N, C-alpha and C positions, 0 to 999 in steps of 0.2 A: 221417703227413706233413701239414704245415700246408697250408691252402688255397692260399697263394701259390705253393707249389711245383708246383701243378697247371697253372700258366700256361704255355702252349706257343705257340711260333711268334708271339710278339708282334712287331708291326710297328714295331720300335724300332731303335736303333743296331746295326750289325753287328759292330763291334769296340769293346768297352768296356774302358777301363783304369781301375782303382781305385788311387789313390795316396795317400800321406801318410806321416808319420814313424812310427818304431818304436812299436808298441803302440796305434796309432790304430784298428786293426780292419779294415785293408784286405783281408787274406786272407779273413777270415770273411765280409765283405760280398761279395767276389768269388765265393766258393763259393756263397753264397745266391743271387746273381744268376744264376750258371751253372745252378743248379737251376731257377729260374723260367723262364729262356729255353731250357732243354733244350740248352745250348750246350757247346762245348769250353771247358775251363778251363786256363789257362796260368799256372803259378805261378813265382814268382821263383827259387826254389831256393837261398835264402841259406844253408840248412843244409849245402849241398854245398861251401861254401867252407871249406877246411881251415885257413885262417888266421884265421877270424872269432873263434873263442874267444880266440886269442892277442891279437887286436886289442882286444877288450873288456877284457882283463886289462891290456894296456899299449898304448894307442893309438899312442903315438909310435914304438915299435919295429916294430909290425906293420902300420902304415897302408899302406905302399907295396905289399907283396905282396897284401894284402887287396883293394886297389883294382884291381890288375892282374889278379887272378884274376876279379873281377867283370867287368872290361872284356872279357876273352877269353870269359867265359861269355856275355856279352851278344851278342858276335859270332856265337857258335854258335846262340843263340836266334833271332837275326835270320834266319840261314840256314834254320833249321827253319820259321820263319813263312813265308818265301818259298816253301818247298816245299809248304806246305799249300794246299789249294784256297781261293782268295780268295772263291769264291762259295758256300762252305759256310755252314751256319747260324751264328748269332751266336757270337763268341768273346769270352771275358771273361778279362782278365789282371789280376794284382795288382801290376804294376809297369809303369812307363814307362821305356823303355830310355834315353831322353835324360837322365833324372835322375841317371845315374851320375856325371856330372861335378859335380853338386851335392855328392855325398859326397867326390869327389876334392878339390874346392876347400876343403871343410870340414876334411878330415883330413890333407892332404899339405902339406909345406913347399914353397916356390917351386921348388926344384930337382927335387923329386919330381914336382910337378905338371907341370913342363916335360917330364920323361921320360914321364909318363902321356900327355900330349898328343901326344908324338912317336909313341908306340906306337899311340894311337888313330888318328892320321893315316894310318897304314899299313894299317889294317883297313878292310874294306868295310862301313862302318856306315851303312846307309840303311834304317832300320826303316819298316814300313808305318805310315801315320798312323791314329790312332784316329778313330772317328766320335764318340766321347764320352770325355772324361776326367773322372772323379769324384775330386775332391781333398778328402780328409777332414782337417779341422783339429781340434786339441784342445790345451789348455794343457799345459805341461810337467809340472805336478804331477799332472794326470789321467793322462797317459801313463806317468808313473813308477808310479802305483798299478796301472795295468793290466799293465805289465811285471812288477811284483812278483806280481800275482795269477796270471798264467799260468805263472810258475815255471820258465821255461827257464833252465837252470843258468848258462850264460855271460852271459845278458842281465842277471843280477843285479849285474854289475859296472858297468852303465850308471848314470850319475848324472844328477841334475836339470840341472846346468849343460850337459852335452852335449845333452840333450833340448831345452833352451831354445835353444841355438845351432842345433840341427838344425831346430827349428820355424821359426826366423827364416830359415834358408836355404831351406826349402820355401816360405815365404811370399814371399820375394824371387823365387824361381824362377817361381812361378805368377803373380806380379804381372806378369811380362813374357811369359807363355806365351800364344801366339796360334795355335798350330799345329792346334788342334782345338776344337770346342765344349767348354766347361769348366763343370762344376757344382761349386761350392764348398760343402761341407757342414760345418756345425758339429756335429762328431761328439761333442762333450762333452754335448750336450743331448738326444741321442737314443740309443736302443738297438735298431737295426734287426735284430739277431740274436735277441734274446730278447723283444722287444715287437712283436707282429704289426702293431699300428696304425702304429707308426713305419716299419716296413718297407713297408707298403702305401702310405703317404704318400710315402715316398722313391721307390718304384717308379713311382708315378704321375707324379712330377716328372721322373724320368729319361725316361719315355716322351714327355714334352712338350718336352724340350730338343732343338732342331733346329740352332741356331747360336748363336754369341756366348757370353757369360759370364753365368752365373746363380748364385744363392745359395739355399741351403736352410738356414734357421735357424729352425725351429719353436720355439714357446714351450716351455721346460722343463716337463715333467710329472713328477709324483712317481710312482715305481714302487710299485705295490701289492704 
């Protein structure tokens, strides 16, 4: 186990959310942070969506059931979060519940989006606010390489155009996001999972973010 994983009971944010587009590395970073903070790990559970593979094969035909499944799944996750002890040690999640509408706007036509909003309005969606959101950014070509490298079958149907539009949607969403302290990370220039120095530098930055909007954009280093 690496040295950073021995860090316990750090006096940092109590509820950390890691976000970003497909392939950017949010789940891997969330897992690493949960080890460092000896915290509860809350994962998105995208693989539980039975419509997801169909969506990647044919986005137009399967977009609505895919989004409605995620919406109902989020409602269940919010209820589970409410039932947990808010005074427990740090929690780390690899998704921000409010970002679901980002995908709905991207993937649904106007009539479908109206139905999505109608269903959402009838649900009790009031998620707890994070103490810190870490937004990982990366260009579409880098995301496409990472998606291909990790080799998840249905993700191989994702194309660069979709990742480009998704990246733009995330950028727009977080440009207007003010609900929690925000750390924007250039994930194309670092490897916090496999390069210990990158992780330690990012972790130190996380510990220093108390409020407002911050950027983590270290100079790209060659991997030896």
